[in-house]
N, C-alpha and C positions, 0 to 999 in steps of 0.2 A: 790723638795720633801719636804723641810723644811716648805715652805709656805703652802703646803697642810696640813701638820700636825697642823700648827698654826691655819689655817682656820677651821679645824675640831674641834679643842679644843674650839673655840669661838662660835660654833653653840650652840644655846640654852643658852648662857651666857646673863646675864642682860645687856641691852643696856645703858651703861654708859660710860663716857669718864674719863679715869684715866689720869689726867693732869701730873702726875709725868712721865708717859711713853712718853707723847707727848713732854714734856720739855727735857727729856733725849735723845729723838730721834734727836733733833736739832744738838747738838754737834757731835753725831754719824754720821749723814748725812754729816755734814761739813767735818769730818775726812775722810769719804768714798770718797768724791769728791777730797779732797786734796791728800790723800795717795794712792788711787786706790788699796787698799788691802781689805781683808775680815776680818781678825782677829783684827786689830787695832781698827776699829770702834766698834766692839763688846766689846772690853775692855773699850773704852771711854764711850760707852753707859752704861755699867755695873757700872763703877766708878761714872758716873754722877747720875745714879739712886740710888746708895748706899749713896752718899752725900745728895741727895734730901730726902731720907728716914730718914736720921739723923736729918735734919733740919725741914722737913715737914711730920710728921707721918700721915699715912692715917687711 
């Protein structure tokens, strides 16, 4: 269900790649494969994205 909501939100959005999200997804995916939980990768991805936004403002 969450995937459907995200998909609907992106319909009509400008077709660009936001590299901060792509970079933040890598440690989140690694954490998902390592821990096999749902919430820990969300926290890791959010923390990575916050750090990226401090260093690399969009």
